[in-house]
C-alpha positions in Angstrom: -10.5 59.8 33.8 -12.9 60.9 36.4 -12.3 60.5 40.2 -15.0 60.8 42.8 -16.2 59.3 46.1 -19.4 57.4 45.9 -21.3 58.8 48.9 -23.8 55.9 49.1 -21.1 53.4 49.7 -18.2 55.7 50.6 -15.8 54.1 48.2 -13.2 55.8 46.0 -14.2 55.4 42.4 -12.3 56.0 39.2 -14.1 56.0 35.8 -11.8 55.6 32.8 -13.1 56.6 29.4 -10.1 56.4 27.1 -6.5 55.2 27.1 -5.6 56.1 23.5 -2.7 58.3 24.7 -1.0 55.0 25.7 -2.0 52.7 22.8 -1.8 55.2 19.9 1.8 56.2 19.1 0.6 59.1 16.9 -1.5 60.6 19.6 -1.4 64.4 19.7 -0.1 64.6 23.2 3.6 65.4 23.7 5.8 63.2 25.8 5.4 65.3 29.0 1.6 65.3 28.9 1.5 61.6 28.1 3.9 60.8 31.0 1.9 63.1 33.4 -1.4 61.5 32.6 0.1 58.0 32.9 1.4 58.6 36.4 -1.8 60.4 37.5 -4.0 57.6 36.3 -1.7 54.9 37.9 -1.9 56.6 41.2 -5.6 57.0 41.0 -6.1 53.3 40.1 -3.9 52.3 43.0 -6.1 54.2 45.5 -9.4 53.3 43.9 -11.7 50.7 45.4 -14.1 50.7 42.4 -12.8 51.0 38.8 -15.4 51.6 36.0 -14.4 51.2 32.4 -16.3 52.8 29.6 -16.2 49.8 27.3 -14.4 46.4 27.0 -11.4 47.8 25.1 -10.7 50.2 28.0 -11.0 47.3 30.4 -8.5 45.1 28.5 -6.2 48.1 28.2 -6.3 48.6 31.9 -5.3 45.0 32.4 -2.6 45.3 29.7 -1.0 48.6 30.8 -1.6 48.8 34.5 -1.9 45.1 35.4 -5.3 45.5 37.0 -7.1 42.2 37.5 -10.3 41.9 35.4 -12.3 41.2 38.5 -11.7 44.7 39.8 -12.9 46.4 36.6 -16.6 47.0 36.1 -17.7 47.8 32.5 -20.4 50.5 32.4 -23.5 49.7 30.3 -23.9 51.9 27.3 -26.7 54.4 27.5 -29.4 53.9 24.8 -31.7 56.8 24.1 
């Protein structure tokens, strides 16, 4: 997760790269770190005006775990060299 303010539009933006700590039960995080990251991300998503997902799986996981409407999530285009 990366939080920043877009200075061109002055909107709070959250960019989410991975939610495997929620979907994978065998993730290497302990219960405390998983709990901490979940609440930190939930609070950031609540305050964000723009939400950017790294791919479609992350976008569907945001809808699944955080009940974010699909209309609020923008999927970033992959960078091709």
